[in-house]
N, CA and C of each residue as an Amber inpcrd file, in Angstrom:
protein
   357
  39.7070000 198.4850000  71.2620000  40.6810000 198.6920000  72.3170000
  42.0690000 198.7420000  71.6870000  42.8380000 199.6950000  72.1510000
  44.2010000 199.8750000  71.6620000  45.1530000 199.1510000  72.6200000
  46.1160000 198.4010000  72.0650000  47.1110000 197.6820000  72.8640000
  48.4860000 198.1460000  72.4160000  49.2630000 198.6940000  73.3590000
  50.5860000 199.2380000  73.0510000  51.6600000 198.4830000  73.8210000
  52.7860000 198.2140000  73.1540000  53.9200000 197.5310000  73.7800000
  55.1230000 198.4500000  73.8100000  55.7110000 198.5780000  74.9950000
  56.9620000 199.3140000  75.1830000  57.9530000 198.3520000  75.8280000
  59.1820000 198.3050000  75.2930000  60.2060000 197.4420000  75.8710000
  61.4900000 198.2310000  76.0690000  62.3330000 197.7260000  76.9600000
  63.6510000 198.3390000  77.0810000  64.5750000 197.6950000  76.0590000
  65.8180000 198.1090000  76.0220000  66.7470000 197.6260000  74.9990000
  67.1610000 196.1740000  75.2070000  66.8560000 195.5880000  76.3620000
  67.2660000 194.2220000  76.6720000  66.1540000 193.2000000  76.4340000
  64.9840000 193.6600000  75.9920000  63.8560000 192.7710000  75.7290000
  63.4780000 192.9060000  74.2620000  63.3110000 191.7610000  73.6070000
  62.9580000 191.7460000  72.1930000  61.4920000 192.1490000  72.0250000
  61.2520000 193.3290000  71.4690000  59.8960000 193.8360000  71.2990000
  59.4440000 193.8450000  69.8610000  59.9430000 192.9030000  69.0690000
  59.5640000 192.8650000  67.6600000  58.1130000 192.4520000  67.4840000
  57.7180000 192.3260000  66.2390000  56.3280000 192.0660000  65.8660000
  55.7350000 190.8540000  66.5900000  56.4800000 189.7770000  66.7280000
  55.9700000 188.5730000  67.3840000  55.5290000 188.8340000  68.8090000
  56.3100000 189.6190000  69.5470000  55.9710000 189.9560000  70.9280000
  54.7290000 190.8360000  70.9710000  54.6500000 191.8090000  70.0700000
  53.4920000 192.7040000  70.0230000  52.2200000 191.9350000  69.6760000
  52.3200000 190.9940000  68.7330000  51.1530000 190.1830000  68.3640000
  50.7090000 189.2940000  69.5180000  51.6820000 188.7030000  70.2190000
  51.3570000 187.8700000  71.3890000  50.6340000 188.7050000  72.4410000
  51.1730000 189.8700000  72.7390000  50.5620000 190.7550000  73.7310000
  49.1390000 191.1090000  73.3190000  48.9580000 191.5340000  72.0860000
  47.6300000 191.9510000  71.6350000  46.6290000 190.8000000  71.7140000
  47.0230000 189.6120000  71.3120000  46.1340000 188.4520000  71.3620000
  45.7210000 188.1310000  72.7920000  46.6990000 188.0670000  73.6810000
  46.4340000 187.7080000  75.0710000  45.5710000 188.7720000  75.7550000
  45.8880000 190.0360000  75.5390000  45.1450000 191.1270000  76.1790000
  43.7110000 191.1800000  75.6530000  43.5330000 191.1270000  74.3620000
  42.1790000 191.2210000  73.8020000  41.3170000 190.0320000  74.2190000
  41.9080000 188.8590000  74.3130000  41.1610000 187.6830000  74.7600000
  40.7130000 187.8540000  76.2160000  41.5890000 188.3680000  77.0590000
  41.2740000 188.5310000  78.4780000  40.3230000 189.6910000  78.7440000
  40.4140000 190.7520000  77.9580000  39.6470000 191.9690000  78.2270000
  38.3310000 192.0610000  77.4420000  38.0570000 191.1110000  76.5500000
  36.8750000 191.2420000  75.6940000  35.5760000 191.3280000  76.4860000
  35.5040000 190.6820000  77.6430000  34.2600000 190.6900000  78.4200000
  33.9240000 192.0550000  79.0210000  34.9210000 192.9380000  79.0690000
  34.6880000 194.2610000  79.6430000  34.1880000 195.2640000  78.6060000
  34.1280000 194.8370000  77.3560000  33.5800000 195.6670000  76.2880000
  34.2810000 197.0040000  76.1570000  33.4890000 198.0700000  76.0860000
  34.0200000 199.4120000  75.8790000  34.5550000 200.0580000  77.1530000
  34.4830000 199.3550000  78.2820000  35.0090000 199.9250000  79.5290000
  36.5230000 200.0890000  79.4770000  37.2150000 199.2020000  78.7520000
  38.6740000 199.2830000  78.6160000  38.9730000 199.8950000  77.2500000
  39.5820000 201.0740000  77.2650000  39.8590000 201.7800000  76.0110000
  41.2630000 201.5300000  75.4890000  42.2110000 201.2950000  76.4140000
  43.6040000 201.1010000  76.0080000  44.3510000 200.3200000  77.0800000
  45.2740000 199.4730000  76.6290000  46.1600000 198.7570000  77.5460000
  47.5830000 199.0070000  77.0790000  48.4030000 199.5280000  77.9870000
  49.8160000 199.7610000  77.6930000  50.6500000 198.7580000  78.4700000
  51.5960000 198.1400000  77.7850000  52.5030000 197.1850000  78.4190000
  53.9080000 197.7470000  78.4070000  54.5870000 197.5830000  79.5300000
  55.9940000 197.9600000  79.6490000  56.7330000 196.7040000  80.0940000
  57.5330000 196.1480000  79.1860000  58.2850000 194.9270000  79.4830000
  59.7570000 195.2950000  79.5560000  60.3700000 194.9370000  80.6740000
  61.7790000 195.2950000  80.8510000  62.5200000 194.1890000  81.5770000
  63.8160000 194.2280000  81.4350000  64.7070000 193.2940000  82.1110000
  65.1640000 193.9890000  83.3920000  64.7390000 193.4700000  84.5250000
  65.0250000 194.1200000  85.8040000  66.5190000 194.1930000  86.0950000
  67.2640000 193.1640000  85.7210000  68.7070000 193.1210000  85.9650000
  69.3490000 192.6880000  84.6590000  69.5930000 193.6240000  83.7860000
  70.0270000 193.2780000  82.4330000  71.4660000 192.8040000  82.3370000
  72.3590000 193.2850000  83.1710000  73.7710000 192.9350000  83.0170000
  74.1500000 191.6320000  83.7190000  73.4030000 191.2150000  84.7090000
  73.6600000 189.9310000  85.3710000  72.3310000 189.2110000  85.5560000
  72.3790000 187.9020000  85.6830000  71.1500000 187.1190000  85.7900000
  71.1380000 186.2750000  87.0740000  71.2490000 186.8950000  88.2570000
  71.2340000 186.0980000  89.4790000  69.8350000 185.6070000  89.8430000
  68.8140000 186.3130000  89.4100000  67.4350000 185.9860000  89.7600000
  66.7110000 185.5090000  88.5070000  66.0940000 184.3100000  88.5260000
  65.4190000 183.8260000  87.3300000  64.1690000 184.6330000  86.9630000
  63.5850000 185.3090000  87.9090000  62.3790000 186.0900000  87.6350000
  62.7310000 187.5560000  87.4330000  63.5280000 187.8370000  86.4050000
  63.9940000 189.2020000  86.2450000  63.3380000 189.9580000  85.0990000
  62.4050000 189.3590000  84.3730000  61.6470000 190.0950000  83.3680000
  60.3940000 190.6360000  84.0470000  60.1640000 191.9200000  83.8920000
  59.0330000 192.5810000  84.5280000  58.0640000 193.0710000  83.4560000
  56.7870000 192.7480000  83.6380000  55.7490000 193.2640000  82.7500000
  54.7860000 194.0940000  83.5900000  54.6730000 195.3650000  83.2430000
  53.7280000 196.2520000  83.8940000  52.6330000 196.5750000  82.8810000
  51.3850000 196.3490000  83.2620000  50.2540000 196.6420000  82.3890000
  49.4080000 197.7470000  83.0090000  49.0250000 198.6880000  82.1780000
  48.1440000 199.7680000  82.6120000  46.9240000 199.7540000  81.7060000
  45.7580000 199.5270000  82.3060000  44.5050000 199.5350000  81.5520000
  43.8160000 200.8690000  81.7800000  43.5140000 201.5570000  80.6970000
  42.7630000 202.8070000  80.7720000  41.2840000 202.4800000  80.6750000
  40.5410000 202.8960000  81.6850000  39.1130000 202.6240000  81.7350000
  38.3270000 203.8920000  81.4110000  37.2560000 203.7360000  80.6840000
  36.4210000 204.9050000  80.4130000  35.7090000 205.2920000  81.7010000
  35.7900000 206.5470000  82.0510000  35.1260000 207.1510000  83.2200000
  35.7370000 206.8040000  84.5720000  36.7810000 205.9790000  84.6200000
  37.3770000 205.6020000  85.8990000  38.8950000 205.7450000  85.8330000
  39.5210000 205.6420000  86.9910000  40.9780000 205.7170000  87.0890000
  41.6100000 204.5010000  86.4080000  42.8310000 204.6500000  85.8790000
  43.5260000 203.5090000  85.2720000  43.8340000 202.4290000  86.3140000
  43.9740000 201.2070000  85.8370000  44.3300000 200.0710000  86.6860000
  45.7300000 199.6100000  86.2620000  46.6340000 199.4490000  87.2400000
  48.0150000 199.0680000  86.9480000  48.3620000 197.7980000  87.7250000
  48.9770000 196.8320000  87.0140000  49.4550000 195.5990000  87.6470000
  50.8660000 195.3090000  87.1500000  51.5630000 194.4440000  87.8870000
  52.9410000 194.1110000  87.5350000  53.1720000 192.6330000  87.8140000
  53.9780000 191.9800000  86.9580000  54.3370000 190.5860000  87.1870000
  55.7970000 190.3710000  86.8040000  56.4590000 189.4880000  87.5350000
  57.8560000 189.1140000  87.2860000  57.8760000 187.6570000  86.8350000
  58.7150000 187.3350000  85.8570000  58.8330000 185.9590000  85.3790000
  60.1730000 185.7750000  84.6780000  60.5340000 184.5200000  84.4040000
  61.8030000 184.2530000  83.7190000  61.8100000 184.7110000  82.2570000
  60.6530000 184.7020000  81.5930000  60.5870000 185.1250000  80.1910000
  59.5400000 186.2170000  80.0150000  59.6560000 186.9510000  78.9150000
  58.7040000 188.0210000  78.6380000  57.2970000 187.4710000  78.4280000
  57.1830000 186.3570000  77.7110000  55.8640000 185.7630000  77.4660000
  55.1940000 185.3450000  78.7760000  55.9580000 184.7710000  79.6960000
  55.4100000 184.3690000  80.9920000  55.0190000 185.5890000  81.8280000
  55.8320000 186.6300000  81.7730000  55.5250000 187.8510000  82.5140000
  54.2400000 188.4940000  81.9760000  54.0740000 188.4860000  80.6630000
  52.8530000 189.0280000  80.0580000  51.6460000 188.2040000  80.4960000
  51.7650000 186.8700000  80.4280000  50.6500000 185.9980000  80.8370000
  50.2560000 186.2690000  82.2910000  51.2380000 186.3520000  83.1750000
  50.9540000 186.6010000  84.5880000  50.3270000 187.9590000  84.8270000
  50.8440000 188.9810000  84.1420000  50.3110000 190.3320000  84.3150000
  48.8920000 190.4320000  83.7560000  48.6200000 189.7650000  82.6480000
  47.2720000 189.8020000  82.0670000  46.2690000 189.1410000  83.0050000
  46.6440000 188.0410000  83.6290000  45.7520000 187.3840000  84.5930000
  45.4370000 188.3190000  85.7610000  46.4640000 189.0080000  86.2500000
  46.2600000 189.9660000  87.3370000  45.3990000 191.1380000  86.8720000
  45.6340000 191.5970000  85.6470000  44.8840000 192.7340000  85.1210000
  43.4060000 192.3910000  84.9840000  43.1110000 191.2120000  84.5340000
  41.7230000 190.7770000  84.3750000  40.9890000 190.8560000  85.7220000
  41.6190000 190.3490000  86.7770000  41.0010000 190.3960000  88.1110000
  40.8860000 191.8370000  88.6170000  41.9230000 192.6340000  88.3930000
  41.9250000 194.0090000  88.8930000  40.8760000 194.8710000  88.1870000
  40.7370000 194.7000000  86.8840000  39.7220000 195.4720000  86.1420000
  38.3260000 195.0520000  86.5910000  38.1070000 193.7550000  86.7520000
  36.8000000 193.2740000  87.2130000  36.4670000 193.8710000  88.5780000
  37.4270000 193.8790000  89.4700000  37.2190000 194.4400000  90.8070000
  36.9190000 195.9320000  90.7290000  37.6680000 196.6500000  89.9250000
  37.4620000 198.0940000  89.7880000  36.0760000 198.4020000  89.2330000
  35.6600000 197.6820000  88.2210000  34.3470000 197.9340000  87.6310000
  33.2230000 197.5370000  88.5780000  33.4240000 196.4690000  89.3470000
  32.4090000 196.0610000  90.3210000  32.2280000 197.1170000  91.4070000
  33.3090000 197.7430000  91.8170000  33.2280000 198.7920000  92.8480000
  32.4030000 199.9810000  92.3800000  32.4290000 200.2370000  91.0770000
  31.7150000 201.3860000  90.5320000  30.3540000 201.0210000  89.9490000
  29.9370000 199.7660000  90.0960000  28.6720000 199.3210000  89.5250000
  27.5100000 199.8770000  90.3410000  26.7010000 200.7000000  89.7100000
  25.5670000 201.3240000  90.4100000  24.4210000 200.3460000  90.6090000
  24.4390000 199.2190000  89.9160000  23.3730000 198.2340000  90.0660000
  23.5760000 197.3550000  91.2870000  24.7470000 197.4110000  91.8850000
  25.0200000 196.6030000  93.0760000  24.1400000 197.0580000  94.2210000
  23.7310000 196.1160000  95.0310000  22.9450000 196.4570000  96.2160000
  23.8410000 197.1840000  97.2110000  23.3140000 198.2030000  97.8760000
  24.1360000 198.9000000  98.8690000  24.4880000 197.9720000 100.0310000
  25.5880000 198.2460000 100.6570000  26.0320000 197.4290000 101.7920000
  25.0270000 197.5610000 102.9270000  24.7300000 196.4390000 103.5820000
  23.7650000 196.5180000 104.6830000  24.3310000 197.3200000 105.8430000
  23.4380000 197.9970000 106.5320000  23.8790000 198.7940000 107.6840000
  24.1370000 197.8660000 108.8540000  25.1810000 198.1740000 109.5910000
  25.5120000 197.3780000 110.7580000  24.6590000 197.8200000 111.9350000
  24.2810000 196.8830000 112.7990000  23.4610000 197.2720000 113.9640000
  24.2560000 198.1630000 114.9100000  23.5580000 199.0350000 115.5340000
  24.1870000 199.9730000 116.4650000  24.4720000 199.2550000 117.7820000
  25.6030000 199.5560000 118.3830000  25.9750000 198.9330000 119.6520000
  25.5510000 199.7580000 120.8610000  24.8220000 200.8220000 120.6240000
  24.4130000 201.6550000 121.7490000  23.1340000 201.1260000 122.3590000
  23.1110000 201.0450000 123.6490000  21.9070000 200.6060000 124.3830000
  21.2820000 201.8260000 125.0200000  20.0780000 202.1180000 124.6330000
  19.3870000 203.2620000 125.2210000  18.4550000 202.7330000 126.2900000
  18.5990000 203.1850000 127.5200000  17.7830000 202.6970000 128.6110000
  16.9660000 203.7750000 129.2130000
């Protein structure tokens, strides 16, 4: 799985941040095996010139799934590391849900009884 980090000019995207992202993402996504081919992270400072809101770092994660549409999640936090952690937790749940929806081994939904009375 490929893990890519993109940051704006107000977020430190050096090697340490990229390594943190890769570690956290690979740990969370390992159970999905080859279903997840790539995860792209976009970390930005929502309000770079002023800091009125403590949750102004935004992490958007996009997971590319083989054979299915990409899954995108977003998290806001005071720091980039916290935003990444929050977004990865959301991504893990979203990917699991997406793959479960497409699982052909799942039992079909039961049919609801008809409300029509034939007399």
